[in-house]
C-alpha positions in Angstrom: -57.0 57.0 -5.5 -58.8 54.9 -2.8 -60.9 57.7 -1.4 -63.0 60.1 -2.9 -61.8 63.0 -0.7 -62.7 66.1 -3.3 -66.3 66.1 -2.5 -64.8 67.5 0.6 -63.2 70.7 -0.7 -59.6 71.4 -1.0 -56.5 69.9 0.0 -56.6 67.7 2.8 -56.0 69.4 6.5 -52.9 68.9 8.8 -53.5 66.2 11.3 -52.3 66.8 14.9 -49.1 65.0 15.5 -50.4 63.2 18.3 -53.2 62.2 16.6 -51.2 60.8 13.6 -48.6 59.3 16.1 -51.8 57.5 17.8 -52.8 56.1 14.7 -49.4 54.9 13.8 -49.7 52.7 17.4 -53.2 51.9 17.6 -53.3 48.5 15.3 -50.6 46.7 17.6 -52.3 48.1 20.9 -55.9 47.4 19.7 -55.5 43.5 19.8 -53.6 43.9 23.2 -56.1 46.1 25.3 -58.8 43.9 25.6 -56.9 40.6 26.6 -55.2 42.5 29.7 -57.9 44.6 30.5 -60.3 41.9 30.8 -59.0 40.0 34.1 -58.9 43.0 36.1 -62.7 42.9 37.5 -63.7 39.7 35.8 -67.2 39.5 38.2 -68.2 43.1 37.9 -71.0 43.7 35.5 -70.7 46.3 33.3 -73.1 49.3 33.2 -75.3 49.8 30.0 -74.9 53.7 29.6 -71.8 54.9 31.4 -68.8 55.2 29.1 -70.8 56.8 25.7 -73.6 59.3 25.7 -76.2 59.6 23.0 -74.2 62.4 21.3 -71.6 60.2 20.9 -73.8 57.8 18.5 -75.4 60.8 16.9 -71.4 61.9 16.1 -70.7 58.7 15.0 -73.7 58.3 12.6 -73.0 61.7 11.0 -69.3 60.9 10.5 -70.1 57.2 9.1 -72.6 58.8 7.0 -70.3 60.9 5.8 -67.4 58.5 4.9 -69.6 56.5 3.1 -69.9 59.0 0.8 -66.4 59.6 0.4 -64.5 56.0 0.0 -64.9 53.7 -3.2 -66.3 50.5 -1.8 -64.5 48.8 -4.6 -61.3 49.7 -4.0 -61.7 49.1 -0.5 -62.3 45.7 -0.8 -59.0 45.3 -3.1 -57.0 46.0 0.1 -55.8 44.1 2.8 -57.7 44.6 5.9 -54.6 46.7 7.6 -54.1 49.2 4.5 -57.8 49.6 4.2 -58.1 50.3 8.4 -55.0 53.2 7.6 -57.1 54.7 4.8 -60.6 54.8 6.5 -58.5 56.6 9.6 -57.2 59.2 7.3 -60.5 59.8 5.9 -62.2 59.9 9.3 -59.7 62.4 10.6 -60.2 64.5 7.2 -64.2 64.4 7.9 -63.9 65.4 11.6 -61.4 68.3 10.9 -64.3 69.7 8.2 -66.9 69.2 10.2 -65.7 70.8 13.0 -66.2 68.3 15.3 -65.1 68.7 18.9 -63.5 65.8 20.4 -60.2 64.9 22.4 -57.9 62.8 21.2 -59.3 59.8 23.5 -62.8 60.1 22.1 -61.6 60.2 18.2 -59.3 57.6 18.5 -62.1 55.7 20.1 -64.3 57.0 17.3 -61.6 56.1 14.6 -61.5 52.5 15.8 -65.4 51.8 16.1 -66.1 53.3 12.5 -63.0 50.8 11.7 -65.0 48.1 13.2 -68.4 48.8 11.4 -66.5 48.8 7.8 -64.2 46.1 8.2 -65.1 44.2 10.9 -68.6 43.3 13.1 -69.1 46.5 14.7 -69.5 46.8 18.6 -68.9 43.3 18.9 -65.4 43.4 17.9 -63.4 44.1 21.6 -66.0 41.4 22.9 -64.5 38.9 20.2 -61.1 40.1 21.1 -61.3 39.0 24.2 -60.4 35.4 25.5 -62.4 34.9 28.7 -65.2 35.7 27.3 -67.7 32.4 26.6 -70.5 33.5 25.3 -71.8 36.6 23.7 -75.7 37.2 23.9 -77.0 40.4 21.8 -80.6 41.1 22.5 -81.6 43.6 20.4 -79.9 46.7 19.6 -79.4 48.4 22.8 -78.6 44.9 25.5 -75.5 42.8 25.0 -75.0 40.5 27.3 -71.2 37.8 28.3 -70.7 35.3 30.0 -67.5 35.3 31.8 -66.3 32.4 34.2 -70.2 30.6 34.3 -71.8 34.2 35.0 -74.3 36.2 32.7 -73.1 40.0 32.9 -74.5 43.3 31.2 -72.0 45.5 29.5 -71.7 48.9 27.8 -71.8 47.7 23.8 -74.8 49.0 22.2 -75.2 49.4 18.2 -76.7 52.3 16.6 -79.9 50.5 15.5 -81.4 47.3 15.0 -80.0 48.1 11.3 -77.2 48.0 12.2 -76.9 44.8 14.4 -78.9 43.1 11.2 -76.5 44.4 8.8 -73.9 42.9 11.0 -75.5 39.2 11.2 -75.9 39.1 7.6 -72.1 39.6 6.8 -71.6 36.7 9.6 -73.9 34.2 8.0 -72.8 35.3 4.5 -69.3 34.8 4.8 -70.3 30.3 5.3 -72.8 31.2 2.3 -76.2 31.4 4.7 -78.8 34.0 4.8 -81.0 35.7 7.6 -83.7 37.9 6.7 -87.7 37.9 6.9 -88.2 34.7 4.8 -85.7 32.6 6.5 -85.4 34.3 10.0 -83.3 31.6 11.5 -80.1 31.1 11.0 -77.0 28.6 12.6 -73.4 29.9 10.9 -69.8 30.2 12.6 -67.1 32.7 12.5 -63.8 32.2 11.0 -62.3 31.0 14.3 -64.9 28.1 15.0 -66.8 30.1 17.0 -70.9 29.1 17.1 -73.3 31.6 15.6 -77.1 31.6 16.7 -79.5 34.5 14.6 -83.3 35.0 15.3 -84.6 38.0 13.1 -87.8 39.6 13.1 -90.8 38.8 13.1 -89.7 36.1 15.3 -87.7 38.1 17.4 -90.0 41.3 18.5 -87.5 43.0 19.8 -84.5 43.3 17.2 -82.4 40.8 16.2 -80.9 38.2 18.6 -77.4 37.3 18.1 -75.6 34.4 20.0 -72.1 33.5 19.6 -70.5 30.9 21.6 -66.8 31.8 21.4 -63.8 29.3 21.0 -60.6 30.2 22.9 -57.8 30.5 20.7 -55.7 28.3 23.0 -57.4 24.8 22.8 -57.7 23.3 26.0 -56.3 19.6 26.6 -57.2 17.0 29.5 -54.0 18.4 31.2 -55.4 21.6 31.5 -59.2 20.8 32.4 -57.7 18.4 34.9 -55.7 22.0 36.5 -58.6 23.9 36.6 -60.9 20.8 38.6 -63.3 19.8 35.6 -61.5 16.1 36.5 -58.6 14.2 38.3 -55.4 13.8 37.3 -56.8 9.6 37.6 -60.1 10.7 36.1 -58.4 12.3 33.1 -55.9 8.9 32.6 -58.8 7.4 32.4 -60.4 9.7 29.8 -56.8 9.5 27.7 -57.3 5.8 27.8 -60.6 5.5 26.6 -59.7 8.0 23.4 -56.6 5.8 22.6 -58.3 2.1 22.3 -61.0 3.5 20.5 -64.2 3.0 22.8 -67.5 4.1 21.0 -68.0 7.3 23.4 -71.1 9.5 24.2 -70.5 12.9 25.8 -73.4 13.8 27.6 -74.3 17.5 29.5 -76.4 20.8 29.0 -76.4 23.6 27.4 -72.9 25.5 28.4 -71.8 22.5 29.9 -68.3 22.2 27.7 -69.5 18.6 25.5 -67.8 20.4 22.2 -64.6 21.4 24.6 -64.1 18.2 26.1 -64.9 16.4 22.4 -62.4 18.3 21.3 -59.8 17.1 24.3 -61.2 13.4 23.8 -59.9 13.6 20.1 -56.1 14.7 21.0 -55.4 11.0 22.2 -56.7 9.4 18.8 -54.0 8.4 16.6 -52.6 10.4 13.4 -52.4 7.1 10.9 -56.5 7.2 11.8 -58.9 9.0 8.8 -61.6 10.9 10.9 -64.5 12.4 9.4 -66.6 14.6 11.7 -70.3 16.0 10.7 -71.5 18.9 12.7 -74.3 21.5 11.9 -71.8 24.3 12.1 -68.2 23.3 12.1 -66.7 24.2 15.6 -64.4 21.4 16.1 -60.5 21.8 16.1 -59.1 18.2 15.2 -55.2 18.4 15.3 -55.1 14.7 13.2 -53.5 15.2 9.7 -56.1 13.2 8.1 -59.3 14.7 8.9 -62.4 15.3 6.6 -65.1 17.4 8.0 -68.5 18.1 6.8 -71.3 20.5 7.6 -75.2 20.1 6.9 -76.8 22.7 5.0 -80.3 24.7 4.9 -82.7 24.7 2.5 -82.5 27.6 -0.5 -85.1 30.0 -1.6 -87.3 27.8 -3.1 -87.2 25.3 -0.3 -84.6 22.5 -1.6 -81.2 21.7 -1.6 -81.2 21.0 1.9 -78.2 18.6 3.3 -79.0 17.5 7.2 -77.1 15.6 9.8 -78.7 12.1 8.9 -77.2 12.7 5.3 -73.6 13.3 6.2 -73.9 10.4 8.4 -75.0 8.2 5.9 -72.3 9.4 3.8 -69.8 8.6 5.9 -70.2 5.4 5.5 -69.5 5.5 1.6 -65.9 7.2 2.9 -64.2 4.7 4.3 -63.8 6.2 8.0 -61.9 4.7 10.8 -64.3 7.3 12.9 -67.0 9.3 12.5 -67.2 12.2 15.3 -71.0 13.9 15.3 -70.6 17.2 16.5 -74.1 17.1 18.3 -76.8 13.9 17.9 -80.5 15.6 18.0 -82.5 13.6 15.5 -82.7 10.6 14.0 -79.3 10.9 12.8 -78.8 8.6 16.1 -79.6 5.7 14.6 -76.9 5.7 11.7 -74.8 7.0 14.3 -75.2 3.8 16.1 -75.1 1.3 13.5 -71.5 3.0 12.5 -70.6 2.1 15.6 -71.7 -1.3 15.6 -70.3 -2.3 12.1 -66.4 -1.9 12.4 -66.0 2.1 13.3 -65.1 2.0 17.0 -64.0 4.6 18.6 -66.7 6.8 16.8 -67.7 9.6 19.1 -70.9 12.8 19.8 -72.1 14.7 22.3 -76.1 14.8 23.2 -77.6 17.0 25.6 -78.9 15.2 28.8 -78.5 15.4 32.3 -77.3 12.1 33.5 -76.0 9.1 31.4 -79.1 7.3 32.3 -81.4 10.3 30.9 -78.4 9.9 27.9 -79.6 6.7 27.3 -83.5 7.4 27.0 -82.6 10.4 24.9 -80.9 7.9 22.1 -84.1 6.0 22.0 -86.4 8.6 22.0 -84.3 10.3 19.1 -84.0 6.7 17.1 -88.1 6.1 17.5 -89.3 10.0 16.9 -87.2 9.4 13.5 -89.8 7.1 12.3 -88.1 3.8 13.1 -90.7 1.1 14.3 -88.6 -0.5 15.8 -89.4 -2.7 18.8 -88.1 -0.8 22.1 -85.6 -3.8 22.8 -84.5 -4.3 19.7 -83.6 -0.3 20.1 -81.8 -1.0 23.6 -80.1 -3.9 22.2 -78.8 -1.6 19.7 -77.3 0.9 22.1 -75.9 -2.1 24.3 -74.0 -3.2 21.3 -73.0 0.3 20.0 -72.4 2.6 22.9 -69.1 1.3 25.1 -68.6 4.7 27.3 -71.1 7.8 28.6 -69.0 10.9 30.0 -71.6 13.2 32.0 -70.3 17.0 31.8 -72.0 19.7 34.2 -72.2 23.3 34.5 -72.3 24.0 38.6 -74.6 26.6 39.8 -71.0 28.1 40.7 -70.3 28.8 37.5 -67.7 26.0 37.3 -67.7 23.3 34.8 -67.1 19.7 36.0 -67.1 16.3 34.8 -69.4 14.3 37.1 -69.2 10.7 35.8 -67.5 8.3 33.8 -69.9 5.4 33.0 -69.7 2.5 30.8 -72.6 0.5 29.5 -72.9 -3.2 30.5 -75.6 -5.0 28.7 -79.2 -5.3 29.1 -81.4 -7.3 31.5 -84.5 -8.1 30.6 -85.8 -4.5 29.5 -83.3 -2.7 31.2 -79.8 -1.3 30.1 -77.3 -1.8 32.8 -74.7 0.8 33.2 -71.7 1.1 35.8 -70.1 4.0 37.1 -66.3 4.3 36.9 -65.5 7.5 38.2 -68.3 10.1 39.8 -68.1 13.9 41.1 -69.2 14.2 44.5 -69.8 17.7 46.3 -69.1 18.1 49.3 -70.2 21.6 50.2 -68.8 25.2 49.2 -66.2 27.6 50.8 -67.0 31.2 52.0 -66.7 32.5 48.5 -69.6 30.5 47.4 -67.5 28.2 45.5 -68.6 24.4 45.2 -65.6 22.3 47.2 -66.1 18.4 46.0 -63.7 15.7 44.9 -63.5 13.3 42.0 -63.5 9.6 43.0 -63.3 6.1 41.6 -66.3 3.9 42.5 -64.0 0.7 42.8 -64.6 -1.4 39.7 -61.7 -3.3 39.0 -61.7 -4.3 35.4 -64.1 -2.8 33.2 -65.8 -4.1 30.5 -63.8 -2.4 28.0 -60.7 -4.1 29.7 -60.2 -6.8 27.0 -59.7 -3.7 24.9 -57.4 -2.2 26.6 -55.3 -4.9 26.3 -55.1 -5.2 22.9 -54.1 -2.1 22.8 -51.1 -2.5 25.5 -53.0 -0.3 28.0 -54.5 -2.8 30.6 -51.6 -1.4 33.1 -52.2 2.0 32.2 -56.3 1.4 33.0 -55.7 -0.5 36.5 -53.7 2.2 37.6 -55.8 5.1 37.1 -58.5 2.9 38.8 -56.5 2.4 41.6 -55.7 6.0 42.0 -59.5 6.8 41.6 -59.6 8.3 44.9 -58.1 11.7 45.2 -58.3 14.3 47.6 -60.4 17.5 47.6 -60.5 19.5 44.5 
């Protein structure tokens, strides 16, 4: 038997018919409810304490404690999630009857879902994780949880019992990818099963309780065509990016935090031929490539003894021994920049990566700085020559002040004149003003370049006509 129900006395009390019926219908409805409810008021911030009182959390803690005494966790682990959820619901219904807890049917259903989420999932985070309109979840201690919707941050009514419950959920998340977070190792990067990126910083570094940040991935993967419909890039600009991905230009995607760099990198990889061998290197595996021949690599932090660490540079260097055709680095942030440039310059055309910078020119400066910080004692001119011979195109993404995300520049690296790297914009985004709702109005336009530097590469792949047509069609209307 799964539960140790005799601890509550004799036979199981009868549950009300309405409750039992709701229990059967709930699992199917539960998955849909958050997604349907989310768009109703996308911009209205949710208050912290309007839905649930302190008495609710006291009652929940009492029932949760009784549940832990009543169930056999070893047996629970053997059941599939749906069966385990139903068994927990049955036991919680018994506890409510035995303890004479007075609750309405709707309150009881809410409590049952909360407790099931605590035992089997990520507790109060489950309804937020189920919503596909949320880009980020930011938990600042047990009592405050914020979300980002449509580029704007909102306060929610989600709260945890205490910091201990929040810390347990953080441990549950990071342990699934073989990592840990505790006082000895209070900072951790991890990921959820769907690829969502997770960062945890725990006490004593986080003074007011654990801080958990989740960068959610959409369940439906965005494409360049969808980005065109959203206004992130014009139709001609989207065609230009497709050609860049197809003809194996070495590409860097630059942008600030939350500007959509990883999403854009995913979109560009859709235009890689299916017969190419691709190797990805990431701190926390986020990329969702659809090609059949993909090898995914992930860094590893040091163990308790401080050994066993595998850095991004280790992964990039090892890639060169794995016969890659394209190397994709999720984020370039350190000395691995040198190894990525070396790879781009030695036959691995079409390699890609992202980095934090606010303009294409700044991206090149940051690339040079990262190589210098890696301890390479090379003259500045040598580093810049390496950058010029390796990087073909920089795509700049930005999150504007109205919360929208736009591709603001498609820039190619032309060469070196003296000590200065020369760049050339192929496509730029001009802001013309804003409408009555505060939404920025602008347009993507071609800069009039007839033949970019990678024209011969496009000719080699038979794409020169498409490239010329995309550049000619670069003058577009208002987005």
